[in-house]
C-alpha positions in Angstrom: 83.8 88.8 -76.3 82.1 88.5 -79.8 83.1 89.9 -83.1 79.1 91.0 -83.3 79.8 93.8 -80.0 83.4 94.7 -80.7 83.4 98.2 -81.9 84.7 98.1 -86.0 85.3 101.7 -86.3 88.7 103.0 -86.3 90.5 104.1 -83.3 92.9 106.8 -83.8 94.5 110.5 -82.7 91.2 111.5 -85.0 88.2 110.4 -83.0 89.5 111.9 -79.6 87.3 115.0 -79.5 88.2 118.3 -78.4 85.4 120.4 -76.7 86.0 124.1 -76.2 84.3 127.0 -75.4 80.4 125.7 -73.7 80.4 123.0 -76.0 80.6 120.3 -72.9 77.6 121.7 -71.4 75.6 121.3 -74.5 77.3 117.9 -74.9 76.8 116.6 -71.3 74.3 119.3 -70.0 72.9 116.5 -67.0 76.7 117.2 -65.7 76.3 120.3 -64.6 72.3 120.9 -64.1 71.4 117.5 -62.8 69.3 117.0 -65.4 67.3 118.4 -68.6 63.7 117.8 -67.0 62.1 120.4 -64.6 64.6 119.7 -61.8 67.6 121.1 -64.3 65.5 123.6 -66.0 64.9 125.7 -62.8 68.3 124.8 -61.6 68.9 127.9 -63.9 67.3 130.8 -62.4 68.6 129.3 -58.9 72.1 129.7 -60.5 71.6 133.3 -61.5 69.9 134.4 -58.6 72.3 132.7 -56.3 75.5 134.8 -57.6 72.4 138.2 -56.7 72.2 136.4 -53.1 76.7 136.4 -53.3 76.6 140.1 -53.8 74.3 140.5 -50.2 76.4 138.3 -48.9 79.1 140.4 -49.3 77.3 143.8 -48.5 76.4 145.5 -51.4 72.8 143.7 -52.0 69.7 144.3 -50.4 67.2 143.8 -53.2 66.5 141.2 -55.7 63.5 141.2 -58.5 62.9 138.3 -60.3 60.4 137.8 -62.8 58.4 136.0 -65.4 58.2 137.3 -68.5 55.3 136.9 -71.3 57.7 135.3 -73.9 58.3 132.1 -71.7 62.2 133.8 -70.3 62.9 134.8 -66.7 64.5 138.3 -65.9 67.0 138.4 -62.4 67.9 141.9 -61.5 69.9 143.0 -58.1 71.3 146.3 -57.2 74.7 144.7 -56.2 77.5 146.2 -58.3 77.2 144.9 -61.4 79.6 142.5 -63.1 82.8 144.8 -64.2 83.1 145.4 -67.7 86.7 146.2 -68.0 89.1 144.2 -69.9 90.3 140.5 -68.4 94.0 140.5 -69.0 94.2 136.8 -69.4 91.6 136.5 -71.9 91.4 140.0 -73.7 87.5 139.9 -74.0 85.5 142.2 -71.6 85.2 140.6 -67.9 81.4 140.1 -68.6 81.8 138.2 -71.9 84.3 135.8 -70.0 82.1 135.6 -66.9 79.2 134.3 -69.9 81.3 132.5 -71.9 84.0 130.6 -70.1 83.6 128.0 -67.3 85.4 128.4 -64.2 85.3 132.0 -64.4 84.1 134.1 -61.4 85.2 136.0 -58.9 84.6 133.0 -55.4 88.2 131.7 -56.7 90.0 133.7 -53.4 90.7 136.7 -55.3 88.6 138.9 -52.9 86.0 139.8 -54.5 83.8 137.4 -51.8 84.4 136.2 -48.7 81.9 133.7 -49.0 79.7 132.5 -52.4 77.9 129.5 -52.9 79.0 129.6 -56.6 82.0 127.7 -55.9 82.7 126.1 -59.5 82.3 129.4 -61.9 80.1 127.5 -63.9 76.9 129.0 -63.1 76.0 131.5 -64.9 77.9 130.2 -68.0 75.9 127.1 -67.2 72.8 129.2 -68.0 74.2 130.8 -71.2 75.1 127.4 -72.8 71.6 126.0 -71.9 69.6 129.0 -73.1 68.2 129.9 -76.4 69.4 133.5 -75.7 70.2 135.4 -72.7 70.5 139.4 -72.4 72.8 141.1 -69.9 72.3 144.5 -68.8 75.0 146.2 -66.4 74.6 149.4 -64.4 78.4 150.7 -62.9 80.3 153.4 -62.5 77.2 155.9 -64.4 77.1 153.8 -67.4 75.0 151.1 -68.5 76.0 147.6 -70.3 74.7 145.4 -72.7 75.2 142.2 -74.2 73.0 139.4 -75.9 74.4 135.8 -76.2 72.7 133.2 -78.3 73.2 129.7 -77.0 76.5 130.5 -75.1 78.0 132.8 -78.8 78.3 136.2 -78.0 76.2 138.6 -81.0 78.4 141.5 -81.3 80.1 143.4 -78.5 79.7 145.1 -75.4 77.5 147.8 -75.9 78.4 150.9 -73.2 76.0 153.8 -73.0 76.1 156.8 -70.1 73.7 156.5 -67.8 70.3 158.4 -67.2 70.4 161.1 -64.7 67.3 159.6 -63.6 68.5 156.5 -62.5 71.1 158.7 -59.8 74.0 156.4 -60.6 71.7 153.0 -59.1 74.1 149.7 -60.0 73.4 146.3 -60.4 73.0 143.1 -63.1 70.2 142.2 -65.0 70.2 138.5 -66.7 67.4 137.8 -68.8 67.2 134.5 -70.6 65.5 132.0 -72.4 65.9 128.3 -72.2 66.6 126.2 -75.1 63.9 124.3 -76.2 66.5 121.8 -77.9 68.3 120.9 -74.5 64.7 120.7 -72.4 62.5 118.2 -74.0 60.2 117.9 -72.0 59.3 122.0 -71.4 60.8 125.3 -71.1 57.6 126.4 -69.0 58.8 127.6 -64.9 56.4 126.4 -62.4 55.7 129.4 -59.9 55.3 127.4 -57.0 58.8 125.8 -57.5 60.4 128.7 -57.9 58.6 130.4 -55.2 59.8 127.9 -52.4 63.0 128.9 -53.2 63.3 132.5 -53.4 60.9 132.6 -50.1 64.0 129.8 -47.8 66.6 132.4 -49.7 65.0 135.9 -47.9 64.4 133.4 -44.7 68.5 132.9 -44.9 69.8 136.2 -45.4 67.4 138.3 -43.6 66.9 142.1 -44.6 67.2 141.1 -48.0 64.0 142.0 -50.2 63.3 139.1 -53.0 60.1 140.1 -55.1 58.6 137.8 -57.4 56.6 139.1 -60.5 54.8 136.3 -62.5 54.3 138.4 -65.8 52.7 135.6 -67.9 48.9 136.0 -69.7 47.8 133.2 -67.3 48.6 135.2 -63.8 47.4 138.4 -65.4 44.2 139.8 -63.4 41.4 141.6 -65.2 43.4 145.4 -64.6 46.4 143.6 -66.7 48.4 143.5 -63.3 51.0 141.1 -63.0 50.9 138.7 -59.8 53.6 139.8 -57.0 54.8 138.4 -53.6 57.6 140.0 -51.6 59.6 138.0 -49.0 60.9 140.3 -46.5 61.9 138.4 -43.6 64.1 140.5 -40.8 64.1 137.9 -38.4 65.8 135.3 -40.6 65.7 131.6 -39.5 63.8 132.3 -37.0 60.7 133.3 -38.8 61.8 130.3 -41.2 61.5 127.9 -38.0 58.0 129.7 -36.8 56.5 129.7 -40.2 57.0 125.7 -40.8 55.8 125.6 -37.3 52.6 128.1 -37.6 50.0 124.6 -37.5 51.8 122.5 -35.1 51.7 122.5 -31.0 55.4 124.0 -30.2 56.5 122.2 -27.3 58.1 125.8 -26.1 56.8 129.4 -27.3 60.6 130.6 -27.8 62.8 129.3 -30.8 66.4 128.2 -29.5 68.1 130.8 -31.6 72.4 130.5 -32.2 74.4 132.5 -34.3 78.5 132.4 -34.0 81.5 132.2 -35.5 84.7 130.2 -35.3 87.6 129.5 -37.2 86.3 132.1 -39.8 83.1 130.0 -40.8 79.5 131.2 -39.8 76.9 128.7 -37.8 73.5 130.0 -37.7 70.9 127.8 -36.1 67.1 127.7 -34.9 65.5 124.9 -33.0 62.0 124.3 -31.8 60.1 121.0 -30.4 56.3 120.3 -31.2 54.3 117.8 -29.4 52.5 116.8 -32.4 55.1 115.7 -34.3 57.0 112.4 -34.0 59.7 113.1 -36.8 62.3 115.1 -37.0 62.9 118.4 -39.7 66.3 119.0 -40.1 67.1 121.4 -42.9 70.5 121.7 -43.4 72.1 125.4 -45.8 75.7 125.7 -46.8 76.3 129.2 -48.3 72.4 129.4 -48.8 72.9 125.8 -50.5 70.2 123.7 -49.4 72.1 120.5 -49.5 69.4 117.7 -49.3 72.1 115.4 -49.2 73.5 116.4 -45.6 77.1 116.9 -44.8 79.5 117.7 -41.8 77.4 120.3 -40.5 74.8 118.1 -40.0 76.3 115.7 -38.8 77.3 117.8 -36.5 74.7 119.4 -35.0 73.1 116.0 -34.8 76.0 114.6 -32.9 75.9 117.9 -30.6 72.3 117.4 -29.6 72.5 113.6 -28.3 75.0 114.4 -26.4 74.1 117.6 -24.8 70.9 116.6 -24.0 72.0 113.5 -22.6 74.2 115.2 -20.2 70.8 117.1 -19.3 69.1 114.1 -18.6 71.6 112.2 -16.1 72.4 116.1 -14.6 68.7 117.0 -14.1 68.1 113.3 -12.8 65.8 111.9 -15.8 68.0 109.1 -16.5 69.8 107.4 -13.7 73.8 106.3 -14.4 73.0 102.6 -15.3 70.1 103.6 -17.9 70.9 103.2 -21.5 71.1 107.1 -23.4 68.5 108.8 -25.6 69.5 107.4 -29.1 69.6 110.8 -31.5 66.5 110.2 -33.1 64.2 110.0 -29.7 66.0 113.4 -28.9 65.1 114.7 -32.4 61.4 113.7 -32.0 59.3 116.8 -32.8 62.2 119.0 -33.3 61.9 121.5 -36.5 65.2 123.1 -37.2 66.9 125.1 -39.5 70.3 125.0 -40.0 73.3 127.6 -42.2 76.8 127.7 -42.1 79.1 129.9 -44.3 82.4 128.1 -45.1 84.9 130.4 -46.8 86.6 127.1 -48.9 83.2 125.3 -49.3 83.5 121.8 -50.7 80.5 120.1 -52.4 79.8 116.9 -54.0 79.0 118.1 -57.1 78.1 120.7 -59.3 74.5 120.3 -58.1 75.9 120.9 -54.5 73.2 118.8 -52.6 76.2 117.7 -49.9 78.5 119.1 -47.9 82.2 117.7 -47.4 84.0 120.2 -45.3 85.4 117.8 -42.2 86.2 120.9 -39.8 82.8 122.4 -40.6 81.7 118.9 -38.4 83.7 120.3 -35.6 82.6 124.1 -35.0 78.9 123.5 -35.2 79.5 120.8 -32.7 81.4 123.4 -30.4 79.3 126.6 -31.4 75.7 125.1 -31.5 77.0 123.0 -28.1 77.9 126.1 -26.0 75.2 127.9 -27.0 72.1 125.8 -26.4 74.2 124.3 -23.0 73.4 128.0 -22.0 70.2 128.7 -23.2 68.8 125.6 -21.2 71.0 126.2 -18.1 69.1 129.4 -17.9 65.5 127.4 -18.6 65.0 124.7 -17.3 61.1 124.5 -18.0 62.6 124.0 -21.0 65.0 121.6 -21.3 62.6 119.5 -18.8 59.9 119.5 -21.6 62.5 118.2 -24.4 63.5 115.4 -22.1 60.1 114.3 -21.2 59.0 113.6 -25.1 62.7 112.4 -25.9 62.3 109.9 -22.7 58.5 109.0 -23.8 60.3 108.8 -27.5 62.9 106.5 -26.1 60.1 103.8 -23.8 57.9 103.6 -26.8 60.6 102.9 -29.0 62.0 100.3 -26.3 58.4 98.6 -25.9 58.1 98.2 -29.9 61.1 96.3 -29.8 60.3 94.3 -27.3 56.7 93.5 -28.6 59.0 93.2 -32.7 61.3 90.5 -30.1 58.4 88.4 -28.7 56.5 88.0 -31.9 59.6 86.4 -33.5 60.4 84.0 -30.6 56.7 82.8 -30.8 56.7 82.4 -34.7 60.1 80.4 -33.7 58.7 78.3 -30.9 55.7 77.7 -33.4 57.6 76.0 -35.9 59.5 74.3 -33.9 56.4 73.0 -32.5 55.1 71.9 -35.5 58.1 70.4 -36.6 58.3 68.1 -33.7 54.8 67.7 -33.8 54.9 66.4 -37.6 58.3 64.7 -36.8 
């Protein structure tokens, strides 16, 4: 190593930095929200909304209201139990202030507050606080209204509590309003309506019966009468309606959506599947505790494995494939498939804070077992459906085999031509 490349500054105890409170988040925001670009900006909203959805999963919330306000802030309200406001025994602060200012503080670490949740790391809302210019939290709980303001992660004053107005009739819930910090999100702090709309609609499908209201109050979205643009997402049919929505412009191979909803070893597995005639690739959306696992994981591995095994078994059983024939490949079987797979895991293991891949090894076997049993029963009683699916899969297999043989023929001809010219010129 050259002398020029060596660090010349002293390196002693005084060079060791200790970041306290929410300082690490502001110092390295990408470690917590993935990036400081548009993806990270919208992740702030997702983190707060996920907390409200966790209340819904616990059975205490059935309405969530998301507002994009005129001043560039975002507001998320729910009618859940409300964040606790009593004094926390370890921090000496209110539970609300603790949740907002201490990393890894929350009710999702096995203390009984939540059976299943997406907020595994306990850093979600505190990260939102750290990366916002300001945050205002309002909690309605036990006939009181509690409010507190934070600026760049630091409390401004103490928790204020007032008696709840009688007209609210003891309503409960939490409202978190925040404005992202322009010093952190240097690419801009303007929320994209379409981006948030897609995620909120997704959550409504995944949590059938939960009403999500999305309102854009920004000046560009207000009509001539001064009314804000608003959409309501409410789907009693859950993920079955999601598959129907995704296939609305496709030609379904079978009209009825195959639906699985069962539980094993504390893990709930819900799946909806439908094959389409005019699609030549698969579209499998995986979710773990309502979080979209874009990088897959053990639950996706489980459903792919069981689909391949089950349909190959039916192909032989129904005489579509002979004993000596090659098995249909997974991609052949999944051709034209639209599927939504949602698992609820009590102790989820995600890769990274942005939770894009599920790692629980036991989930692979549970999904395999639960989906395999339900799918097998459905196909036994619906032979016309399995025949249509197998016919499409066999066509895909034959097309792939023909393409493979054509490639090999081209390669052999190319090699022969080279040898021929080498012999002729030699």
